[in-house]
N, C-alpha and C positions, 0 to 999 in steps of 0.2 A: 190882495188876491192869494198870495202864497202864505200869508202869516198864519193861516189855520192848519198849515200842514206841520207835522212833527219834524224835528231835526233828522236829517238823512244825508247819506253820501251820494246815493243814486236814486233816481226817480225812474221807474219802469212803467211805460204806458203804452197803449196801442195807437195805431195811426190816427185816431180820432183827436188826440191831443197834440198833433204835429202843427205847431205854429212857431213863428220866428220870435213872437212876443214872448211866449212861455219859455222857450229855450234861453232867451236874454234874461228873464226874471230868475231862471234857475241858476244861470251863470253868475249873476250877481250875489246869489245867496251861497255860492260855492258848492252847488248841487250838480252832479253830473247827470245828464239826461240820457236815457236809454229808450228813444223813441223812434221807430222806423219812420222815414219819410212817406208822404202820400205818393201815389202813382203819378200825379200831375205835376210834381216838383220838377223844375229844369235842372237843378243841381242836386245829385244824390246826397242823402244825409249819411254820415258815417255813424255806426252805433255797434255795440257789443252783441253780435248774434247769439253767442253762448248764453250770456246773461238774460237776453230776451226770450230765449227758449224756455228758461226756468220759471217764466212768468205763469205758465200752465198749472203749476203747483198751487199758486194762490187762487187761480180761477177754480180749480177742482175743489179746493176747501170751501169756497163760498157756495158752489154748486151743492155740495154735501150738506152744508149747514142749511140750505134752503129746503132740503127735504124734511126738517123738523118744522112742523107747522107753527109751534109756538115762537121760533126765532123769525120764520119767514114773514108772519104777520105782526110781529113786534107786539106780541100779547101782553108782555109786562109793562106795567107803568113806570116803574123806577129803573134808573139806569143800571144801578147795582145788581138788581134782580135779573135784568135783562143780560148783563155780562156774565152773571153766575150761570144762566141757561146756556150761554154759548160755551163757557168753559166745560160744562157737564157734557154737551153735545160734542165738542171736540174731543174730549176724553174718550167717549164711547165710539166715536168715528175711528180714531187713530189708536 
């Protein structure tokens, strides 16, 4: 399940990924999880609030990239051409 993820120190995710199974798998790989607990948890989950607040930067980037029709619809057939389009869009956006 987690073998597809790249090497990382911290995984930042929203409440939809809150599960004990995922947290255990991340701990076994040595990855710290920054995932807030769901409202129905009996025991509150401790996570880094400051780090979680920075997640909006990534969300805004994806939102701005989706404004580019070519990227949102995955117009390019080749992965390297698609990645080039993302690089050009990110350069223009920022």
